[in-house]
N, C-alpha and C positions, 0 to 999 in steps of 0.2 A: 504493500500500500504506500510505498514511498518512504521518505526519511522524516524523522521527527525534527522539528524546528523549534528552537527556543523563542517563544513569542513573548518578549519582555516589554515591548512598548507598542503603542497603538499604530504608529506609522509602519513599522516592520511587519506587524501582524496583518494589518489591512492589505498591504502589498502582497504578502504571502497568500492570503485567501484569494485575492484577485488573480494571482498567477496560477492558482489551481483551477480557476474558472468560476468562482463564487462572487456574484455582484455584492458589493458592500457600500455602505454610506455612513457618514459620521452622525453620532447621536450626542446629545448634551452630556457634559461632564457630570458623572455621578447619577445619570438618569437613563431611562429607556426611551425617552422622547427624541425624535429626530432633531438634529441641530438646525436644519434649515426648513423653510416653509414647504419645500418640495417633498419632504418626508422620504419615504422609501423610493419615490420616483427619481431621487438623486443617485440611486444605486448604480454602480458601474464596475467594470473590470479594467477600465482604462487606467494604467499605472500613473500616468502623468497627472490626471485629474485627481486621483486618490492622494498622491503625494502632495499636491497643492493644497488639498483640503486639510490634511493632517499637519502640514507645515504651519497653516494658519491656526489650527486648533490641535496642538500635539497631544493633549490629554483627552481628546474626545473619545467617547465610547464607539464601538463598532457594531453597526447593524448589518446582519447578513440576511439577504432575501431568501425566502424558502420556496419560491416558485419552482415546481418540479421536484421538490423534496417533501419529506414529511418529518417534522421534528416532534417527537413525543416529549412533552414537558411535564415531568412528574414533580409536583411540589412536595415539600415536607409533609408527611402525613398521608400522602397519596400512595396507592399501590396499583400498579398496572395489572399485575397477575399474582396469584398466590400459588401457582403451579411452578415448582422448581425447574422442571424441564423447559417450560415456556420462558421463565426468567433467564435461564442459561442461554437461550437462543438469541438474547439481546446482545450478547457479548461481542458479536462481530461488528456492531455499529460504533462509529465514533461517538464518544460519550463525554459530555461536559457536566461538571459540577457547578451549580449556581451558587450565588453568595449565601443563600439561606439553607443550603444543603440539599437542594433538589437535584434532578438529573435531566439533561437533554440527551435523547437518543436520536441520532441523525440517520435517516434512510433516504434512498432514492424511491420516488413514486413508481410503482409498477406501470408498465405500458397500458395505456387506455384508461388510467384512473385520473380523476380530477378532484383530489382531496382539498378540503378547505380548512379554515381555522375553526376550531371548536373549543368549548370550555366545559370541562367536567362531563363530557359525553362518553368518553371511553371508560371513565371511572371517576369517582369523586376526587377532586384535586389533581386530575390528569387532563391537560389540555393538548391540543395539536396546533402546530403552525405549519401551514402548507401554502398552496397558491393564494397569493394576496397578502402573505404575512412576512414576518421577519423575527429573528431572535438576536439578542446580544451575544457576542462571542468574546472569548479571552483575547486580551487581558482586561476587558471592560470591567468597570467597578461601579457597583451600586450598593446601597445599604451598608457602606463601610466594608464591603467585602468584594472579592473579585471572582469572575468566572475563570475556571481553569479546566483544561482537558485532562480527563482520566485516560481515555483512548483517543489519540489525536485525530484531528480532521486533516489528514495529510495525503488525500487522494483527490482526483478530479470528481466532479459530480457523477459522471457516467460510470465511475468505478466504485461508487458507494454500494453497499449491499441493499437489497430490497427488504422490506419488513418480512419477518417469518410468516408462514402461511396463516397461523392462528391470529396474528395481528392484522393481516390483510383482511381476513373475514370480518373482524370487528370494525376495522376502518370502513369497509364497504357498508356495513350495517348502519353506521351513524351518518353516512352521506355528507351533505353540505349543511352549512349553518342555516337554521331557520329561526325566526323571531316571532313572538306574539306582538301584534300591532293593535293600534287603538282605533283605527277607522278603515273603511273599505278602500279609500284612496291611498292611505298609507300602505295597506296590504299590497295594492297593485304596484306601488313604487318599489317596495322591498322585493317583490317577487321577480322584478325585471332587473334588479341590480346585480352586478357581478360581485364575486367575492373580493376582487380588488377594490371596488368602490366601497363595499362594506368595511373593509379594513381601513381605507383612507378616512372614512367617516369616523370610525373609532379613534383613529389618530387625531383627527380634527377636534373631537370632543376632549380628548386628553390635553391637547395644546391650549384650549381656550377655557378650561375650567378655572373658576375663581379660587384664589388662595387666601383672600382677605375679604371682609364684608365691604359692601358699597361699590363693587365693581361689576355687578351683573349686567347692567345696560351696555357698558363698553365691551365686555367680553362676548355677550350674545351677538353684538354687532359683528365682531370678528368671526364668530361661528357662522353667521349668515354668509359672510364673504367666503369662508372656507367651503361651505356647501355649494355656493355658486361656482367656485373653481372645480369642484368634484363633478357636479352635474353638467358643467359646460354651458349653461344657459340660465337665465332668470325666467324663462317661459314655463317654468314649473309651478304648478299651483302650490301655494304654501301649505295647503292641507295634505299634500303628498309628503311634506317634510315633517309633519307633526310628530311622527314616531321618533325621529332623531332629536327634535327639540325636547320632547318628554324625557328622553334618556339623558340629555345634557342637564335638564332641570333636576332629575333625580340625583345625578352625581354632584350637582352644585349645591344641593340643599343645606349642607353644613355652613355655607358662607352666604346664605340668602336671608335677609331680614324678613321680607314678606313672602310667606311660604306658598300661597296658592299658585298653581301652574299658570293660571290665567294672566298673572303679572308677567311671567317670563314669556308667555305666548304673545302678549301685546308688544313687548320689547322686540321680539323676533320679527313680528309682522312689520313693525316700523323699520327695522334694519333691512329686511328683505326688500322693502319698497324703496328705501333711500340709499342703499349702497351703490357706489359709483363704479367700483372695480372689484373683480374677484381677487382673492388672495393670490399674490405672486404676479399679478398683472398691473398693479398700480404703478404709475410712472416711477416712483422712487425705488421700487423693487427692481424694475428693469434697469434703472441707472446703477443700482448696486451690483447687479450681475455684470454689467459692462465694466464697472470699476474693478471687479475682481479679475477680469481678463487682461487688464492693462498692467504694464510694469509699475511697481510701487513707487510713489514719490520718494525722492532722495531723503526728504526730511523724516521719513518714518524709521530710518535706520537707527535713530537714537532710542527707539522704544523696543522693549523686550516683549511686550504683550501682542500676540497676533491680532486680537480683537481691536486693539487700539490702532494698530497699523491699518486694519481694514476700515476703521472709522475715518482715518485721514484720507484714504483712497476714495471713500464715499463722498467726503466733503469736496475733494478736488473735482469729482465727476459732477456733483451738484452745481459747483461754480461754473464749470464748462457749459452746463445746460442753461444756467441763468445769464450767461454773458457778462455784461458790465454791472448787472444788478446784484444785490445780495441774494442769497438763497435761504429758503426756509427749512428748518429741521427741528423736530421735537425729540426729547430724550427717550421717550417710550419707543418711538419708531426706530430711532438709531439703535437702541439696545436690542430690539427684536431682530433687526437685520443682521447685526454683527454677532449675535448670540450671547449677549450679556444682559444684566438687569438694568432697569431704568436709572437707579441711583448711581451705578458706576458710569453709565453713559453720561449722566448729568455732570459728574465730577470731571470727566475727561473733556467734555465740551466747554464747560464754563470756567474751568480752572486750568487744567494742564495745557490744552491746545491754545488757549488765549495767552497764558503766561509764556509759552514757548514760541509765540509769534506765528503760529500756524493759522489761527483764526482771529477775526475781529468780530466782536458782538456789536451789531449795528442797531438792533432793536430787540428788547427783551419781551418774550411772550408772556401771556397771563391767562389764567383760567383755561388751561389746556391748549392754548394756542401755541403754535410753533414760534420759536425765536428766529430772528434774521441774523445771518452770519455772512462774512466775506472771507474767502480763502486767500491767504496772503502770499504764499510762495508762487513762483512762476508756474504757469500751467503747461 
């Protein structure tokens, strides 16, 4: 099955997986969430792209796409089988230990199968990740612990073993993911969605959940834009999206002051009507992607932090787009794009880059409005 490689850092590991033929993408430091708004759609085996991503974020976790594979995710307390013979037949699979002591068994999907992501369908606390899904892989770190290979993933996807026959039968029985829905229109929408779309929606919910009170309206607005990007059009009846909004609301309840779903639904309907761009297609996101393609400004070499270097590149691109006029930028948007929190983006914009002569603050924003800046180095 190849040679064992010591995967001690993210960039080497990500390049190794890609060289084997596994598409990978960066996830946030210490988290399972994708680092960029493209989510798992950013997965690639292109070595130059991967190297660039991890040079910018060297401690980012690694997401490995499971299309064409089936990863059996056994959480602590879960038991896939109590048959010793069946358990022994799992030994051929690359096996990863999760930070909480669970196991990932990695297999190639048998020909003609279309396995999907499931939760506790094979057995309690046993999930699957397959078409439309991804898993974190070593040396990713979450919950103050790291993923590590017990039996390494050191072969190409087509050389992976298929699940043993008893497991194939059980996987065939559970089929694809199904959901209970709250209305006929929601049911029609769910029944026509691919597993990829369902996974992307689950990721969008995770990205936009509130973590403090008082942020529901803003975050449900972002969720509406995420759904627009996933569906590819706003010509979808909001009633077809109600199932997703209810799931978002259920997950967000600990940080919502007014509990009735109708309040969240009203916020979503307002957002769906008034959003101007889907996620990833707003002008500033397009400019940021363009900034990442360009050589970095010379002035960034003084900074050690990849995210700060990317912020300077973004400011330069915004100034190019604005011409002789100042450009607008708010800390929350800047933090979201470069992959850091709003407070750090605020310190960099209003303190570090101004003190270092990179930016000039021409007009301070207020009440959530963006501030105006001018980029000072030569363009």
